[in-house]
C-alpha positions in Angstrom: -12.9 -2.8 45.1 -12.8 1.1 44.9 -10.6 0.9 41.8 -13.1 -1.3 40.1 -15.9 1.1 41.0 -13.9 4.1 39.7 -13.2 2.2 36.5 -16.9 1.3 36.0 -17.9 4.9 36.6 -15.4 6.2 34.1 -16.6 3.8 31.4 -20.2 4.9 32.1 -19.2 8.6 31.9 -17.4 8.0 28.6 -20.4 6.1 27.2 -22.7 9.0 28.2 -20.4 11.5 26.5 -20.3 9.4 23.3 -24.1 9.1 23.3 -24.5 12.9 23.8 -21.9 13.5 21.1 -23.8 11.1 18.7 -27.0 13.2 18.8 -25.3 16.3 17.4 -25.7 17.0 13.7 -23.0 15.4 11.6 -21.4 18.7 10.5 -21.1 19.8 14.1 -19.6 16.5 15.2 -17.0 16.7 12.4 -16.1 20.3 13.3 -15.6 19.5 16.9 -13.4 16.5 16.1 -11.2 18.7 13.9 -10.9 21.3 16.7 -9.6 18.5 19.0 -6.7 17.7 16.6 -3.2 18.3 18.0 -0.3 17.2 15.8 3.3 18.1 16.9 5.2 19.6 14.0 8.5 18.7 15.7 8.1 15.1 17.0 10.6 13.7 19.5 13.8 12.9 17.7 13.7 9.4 19.3 10.7 8.7 17.0 11.7 7.0 13.8 9.4 6.1 10.9 10.7 3.5 8.4 9.8 0.4 6.4 9.7 -2.7 8.6 12.3 -5.0 7.0 14.1 -7.0 9.7 12.8 -10.1 11.4 12.7 -8.3 14.7 10.8 -5.3 13.3 8.2 -7.4 11.5 7.7 -9.6 14.5 7.1 -6.6 16.7 4.6 -5.2 14.1 2.7 -8.5 13.9 2.6 -8.7 17.7 1.2 -5.2 18.2 -1.3 -5.9 15.4 -2.3 -9.2 17.0 -2.9 -7.7 20.4 -4.9 -4.8 19.0 -7.1 -7.1 16.8 -7.7 -9.6 19.6 -8.6 -6.7 22.0 -11.1 -5.3 19.5 -12.6 -8.7 18.8 -11.3 -8.7 15.2 -9.5 -12.0 15.5 -9.1 -14.9 17.9 -5.8 -15.3 19.8 -3.2 -17.0 17.6 -0.6 -19.4 19.2 2.2 -17.3 17.6 1.0 -14.2 19.3 1.1 -12.5 15.9 -1.3 -11.5 13.2 0.3 -12.8 9.9 -1.7 -12.9 6.7 -0.9 -14.1 3.2 -0.9 -10.4 2.0 2.2 -9.8 4.2 4.1 -12.4 2.0 3.6 -10.4 -1.2 6.1 -8.0 -2.7 3.2 -5.7 -3.4 2.7 -5.1 0.3 4.7 -2.7 2.4 4.6 -2.6 6.2 5.6 0.7 7.8 6.6 1.0 11.5 7.1 3.7 14.1 10.0 3.1 16.5 10.5 5.0 19.7 14.0 4.6 21.3 14.5 1.6 19.0 11.3 -0.2 20.0 8.4 -0.6 17.5 5.4 1.2 18.9 3.1 1.4 15.8 2.5 -0.2 12.4 0.5 0.1 9.3 0.5 -1.9 6.0 -0.3 -0.9 2.4 -1.5 -3.5 0.0 -1.2 -2.7 -3.7 -3.3 -4.7 -6.1 -1.5 -7.9 -6.8 -2.2 -11.5 -7.6 -4.6 -11.9 -4.6 -6.4 -8.6 -5.1 -7.5 -6.7 -2.0 -9.0 -8.2 1.2 -11.9 -5.8 1.1 -12.9 -6.3 -2.5 -14.7 -9.5 -1.5 -17.4 -7.4 0.1 -17.1 -3.9 -1.4 -17.4 -2.7 -4.9 -14.3 -0.8 -6.1 -15.5 -0.1 -9.6 -16.6 3.5 -8.8 -13.0 4.1 -7.5 -11.4 2.5 -10.5 -13.5 4.7 -12.8 -11.6 7.8 -11.6 -8.3 6.4 -12.8 -5.1 5.8 -11.0 -3.8 2.9 -8.9 -5.5 1.7 -5.8 -4.0 0.4 -2.5 -5.7 -0.9 0.6 -4.6 0.5 3.9 -4.7 -2.2 6.5 -3.2 -3.5 9.8 -3.1 -0.2 11.6 -2.1 -0.5 15.3 -0.4 1.4 18.0 1.3 0.0 21.1 -0.9 0.3 24.3 2.0 2.3 25.9 1.6 5.0 23.2 -2.2 5.2 22.7 -2.7 8.0 25.2 -0.1 10.3 23.8 -2.6 12.4 21.8 -1.6 11.2 18.3 2.2 11.5 18.9 2.6 8.2 17.1 -0.6 7.9 15.1 -0.4 11.3 13.2 3.3 10.8 12.1 2.5 7.3 11.0 -0.5 8.5 9.0 1.6 11.3 7.4 4.3 8.8 6.5 1.7 6.5 5.0 0.1 9.2 2.9 3.4 10.5 1.5 4.8 7.0 0.9 1.8 5.8 -1.0 1.8 8.8 -3.3 5.6 9.3 -3.8 6.8 5.7 -3.7 3.9 3.3 -4.0 2.3 4.8 -7.1 -1.2 4.9 -5.5 -3.8 7.5 -6.1 -6.6 5.9 -4.2 -6.4 4.5 -0.6 -9.2 2.2 0.5 -10.0 1.0 4.0 -12.5 -1.3 5.8 -13.0 -0.2 9.3 -15.4 -0.8 12.2 -18.5 1.4 12.1 -17.5 3.0 15.4 -14.4 4.4 13.9 -15.4 5.5 10.4 -16.3 9.0 11.4 -12.7 9.6 12.5 -11.5 8.8 9.0 -14.2 10.9 7.4 -13.9 14.0 9.7 -10.1 14.1 10.2 -8.7 12.5 7.1 -11.4 13.3 4.4 -12.2 9.6 3.6 -15.5 9.1 1.8 -17.7 6.0 2.2 -17.7 3.5 -0.6 -21.3 2.6 0.1 -23.9 4.1 2.4 -24.4 0.8 4.3 -22.6 -1.3 6.8 -21.4 -4.8 6.0 -22.5 -7.0 8.9 -19.9 -9.7 8.5 -16.3 -9.1 7.4 -14.4 -12.3 7.3 -11.0 -10.6 7.2 -11.8 -9.2 10.7 -13.3 -12.3 12.4 -16.8 -11.5 11.1 -17.0 -8.0 12.7 -19.1 -5.3 10.9 -17.2 -3.0 8.6 -17.6 0.1 6.6 -15.6 0.8 3.4 -14.2 4.1 2.5 -11.7 5.7 0.0 -9.2 8.6 -0.1 -8.4 10.3 -3.3 -4.8 11.7 -3.3 -5.7 14.1 -6.2 -8.7 15.6 -4.4 -7.5 15.4 -0.8 -5.4 18.6 -0.7 -8.4 20.8 -1.5 -10.6 18.9 1.0 -8.1 19.2 3.7 -7.6 22.9 3.1 -11.4 23.5 3.2 -11.7 21.5 6.4 -8.8 23.1 8.3 -8.5 26.5 6.8 -5.7 28.7 8.1 -5.2 27.1 11.5 -1.7 26.8 12.8 0.3 23.7 11.8 -0.3 21.9 15.2 -4.0 22.2 14.6 -4.2 21.7 10.9 -3.7 18.3 9.3 -3.6 20.1 5.9 -0.4 21.9 6.8 0.9 18.9 8.7 0.3 16.4 5.9 1.3 18.6 2.9 3.6 21.4 4.0 5.7 20.0 6.8 9.0 18.1 6.1 9.5 15.6 8.9 13.1 14.5 9.6 11.9 11.5 11.5 11.0 9.7 8.3 13.6 7.4 6.7 12.7 7.2 3.0 13.7 4.1 1.0 16.8 4.6 -1.3 16.0 3.6 -4.9 18.3 3.3 -7.8 15.4 2.6 -10.2 11.9 4.0 -10.5 10.3 1.0 -8.8 6.9 1.0 -7.1 7.4 -1.8 -4.6 9.7 -2.2 -1.6 9.8 -6.0 -1.0 11.5 -7.3 2.1 10.8 -11.0 2.2 13.9 -13.0 1.7 13.6 -16.9 1.6 14.6 -17.0 5.3 11.9 -14.4 6.3 9.2 -16.2 4.3 10.1 -19.5 5.9 10.2 -18.0 9.4 6.8 -16.2 9.3 4.7 -18.4 6.9 6.0 -21.9 7.6 7.4 -21.9 11.1 5.5 -19.2 13.1 2.2 -19.5 11.3 0.9 -22.2 8.9 -0.3 -19.6 6.4 1.2 -21.4 3.4 -0.4 -24.7 4.4 -3.9 -23.1 4.5 -3.7 -21.7 0.9 -5.4 -23.4 -2.0 -3.4 -24.7 -4.9 -4.2 -21.7 -7.2 -2.7 -19.3 -4.7 0.2 -21.5 -4.1 0.9 -21.6 -7.8 0.7 -17.8 -8.0 3.3 -17.6 -5.2 5.6 -19.7 -7.4 5.2 -17.2 -10.3 6.2 -14.3 -7.9 9.1 -16.0 -6.2 10.6 -17.9 -9.1 14.3 -17.6 -8.1 15.9 -20.9 -7.1 16.6 -19.6 -3.5 12.8 -19.6 -2.7 12.0 -23.1 -3.9 12.7 -24.9 -0.6 10.4 -22.6 1.4 7.4 -22.2 -0.9 4.3 -24.6 -0.5 4.1 -27.5 -2.8 1.4 -27.4 -5.5 -0.7 -30.4 -6.6 -0.8 -30.9 -10.3 -4.5 -30.2 -10.7 -6.2 -29.3 -14.0 -6.9 -25.8 -12.6 -3.2 -25.1 -12.0 -2.2 -26.7 -15.3 -4.3 -24.2 -17.2 -2.3 -21.2 -15.8 1.0 -21.4 -17.7 3.8 -19.1 -16.6 4.8 -16.1 -18.7 8.0 -16.5 -20.7 9.5 -13.5 -19.1 8.8 -12.0 -15.6 7.3 -8.5 -15.5 8.3 -5.9 -13.0 6.3 -2.9 -11.8 7.8 0.5 -12.5 6.7 4.1 -12.9 9.1 5.6 -15.5 8.8 8.7 -17.7 9.6 8.1 -21.4 8.8 9.0 -25.0 8.3 7.2 -28.2 9.4 8.8 -31.5 8.3 7.8 -34.9 9.7 9.1 -38.2 12.6 11.5 -38.9 13.2 15.2 -39.3 10.4 17.6 -39.5 7.8 14.9 -39.9 8.7 13.1 -36.7 6.0 12.4 -34.1 6.9 12.2 -30.4 4.5 10.6 -27.9 4.9 11.0 -24.2 4.8 7.7 -22.3 4.3 6.7 -18.7 5.9 3.3 -18.4 4.3 1.1 -15.7 5.7 -2.4 -16.3 8.9 -3.8 -17.9 10.2 -7.2 -18.9 13.2 -8.7 -20.8 11.7 -8.1 -24.2 9.0 -5.4 -23.8 7.2 -2.9 -21.6 3.7 -1.5 -20.9 3.0 2.2 -20.9 0.2 4.6 -20.8 -0.1 7.2 -23.5 -2.6 10.1 -23.7 -2.7 10.1 -27.5 -3.6 7.4 -29.9 -0.5 5.4 -31.0 -0.4 3.5 -34.3 0.3 -0.2 -33.8 2.9 -2.3 -35.6 5.0 0.7 -36.6 8.7 1.0 -35.7 10.0 3.8 -33.5 12.6 4.7 -30.9 11.7 4.6 -27.2 13.7 6.6 -24.7 12.9 5.6 -21.1 14.3 6.9 -17.8 14.7 3.8 -15.7 16.2 5.7 -12.7 18.3 8.7 -11.9 20.9 8.9 -14.6 19.9 5.5 -16.0 18.3 5.9 -19.5 17.6 3.3 -22.0 17.2 3.7 -25.8 15.2 0.9 -27.6 14.0 0.3 -31.1 10.5 -0.8 -30.4 6.9 -1.0 -31.7 3.5 -0.9 -30.0 1.8 -4.3 -30.6 -1.4 -4.0 -28.6 -3.6 -1.5 -26.8 -6.0 -1.8 -23.9 -8.5 1.0 -23.5 -9.9 1.6 -20.0 -11.7 4.4 -18.2 -8.4 5.2 -16.6 -6.6 5.6 -20.0 -5.0 3.8 -22.9 -2.3 1.3 -22.2 0.0 0.0 -24.9 2.2 -3.1 -25.0 5.6 -2.6 -26.7 8.0 -5.2 -28.0 11.6 -5.0 -29.1 14.1 -7.4 -30.5 17.2 -6.2 -28.7 17.7 -4.3 -25.5 20.6 -2.0 -24.6 22.9 -2.2 -21.6 20.9 0.0 -19.1 17.8 -2.1 -19.8 19.7 -5.4 -19.3 21.3 -4.2 -16.1 17.9 -3.1 -14.8 16.2 -6.4 -15.6 19.2 -8.3 -14.2 18.9 -6.3 -10.9 15.3 -7.3 -10.6 15.9 -11.0 -11.4 18.8 -11.3 -9.0 17.6 -9.2 -6.2 15.3 -10.4 -3.4 14.5 -7.2 -1.6 14.3 -3.5 -2.4 17.7 -3.1 -0.7 19.3 -5.3 -3.3 18.1 -2.9 -6.0 19.7 0.1 -4.3 
């Protein structure tokens, strides 16, 4: 009985402190929150940060996430004891994990824009973010094991650092967007320089069991200046600016990549079947349009037996598959037209490739339907030379994107496409 009374008094005391803290001016609250930051620049070597890729790692991530969401009222308990969503099945989603002594103790997922869009775009307008240019990804599924929640950020801060660097260096994402409970939004604003998408709270967010939510965004281009202004010249253990941008952390295991890819897919046919058919009926609950889109993504023969069957409805029939698959990249290149002194050279940023073409951003106007030579760096020491022409252009607020076609590819290009078509996970490409 005495333990119950002490617990009740502690909760009332914490509630009183929160109420007193809430009446302070916003700037004062934020300054106090930053003063309480403590991030260890030399984490315990037993802490490892990596992509969750094995069945055991993914199961542990989904269990931690399930328990955290159920505890917060963001979902009802699932018979599997895991929170598994359709976004986890996509190659454009990467789940990171923190492991301590070999045991998963934290997780976070990043969702690049793919065939299903983003969970939060159903209720938040992302057009103001898109207008700034650059790719967007949604940060979701953040959870830390109860055994590590009282360690003062010993898991959370390294995991957030890993996420920030991974999304910028490997995930080709300028903007990070989140949907969080109103009680937690100020932590993201004060400590991590997130800015609200809209100055209002959404009362019912279906992706979190109808809980209220606030949307916010983080601009990788603007963030260093905002962090430096917020944390000044504080020592590294008190400055998230130095911690996030200056510190090299040996605990992080970065993915090895042969090519300049932007995704790190891990779902083999066996893993898809295990998580989305056997453990959770996620595939069965999808509509036919989403099922058909899954077939366009996983079109290798090995996946056919585990993907959900699609009814031959008119809606599905009106979405024919592309002749050639397209693969997401971020490659430097150039396009040269003409010879000698009159030659024109255009700098390209290739973002997508296929068997017979590619898509690239160019800062200068390119003439269409004129032959030239494209030189593209597909990976370290892997360069392709193609006789190509720009056949279409799409102008957006983010820039001008050109579609290129060529009649014949060279060996490096064919090897790259073959690696994508034959590989199932990012490990296959490396």
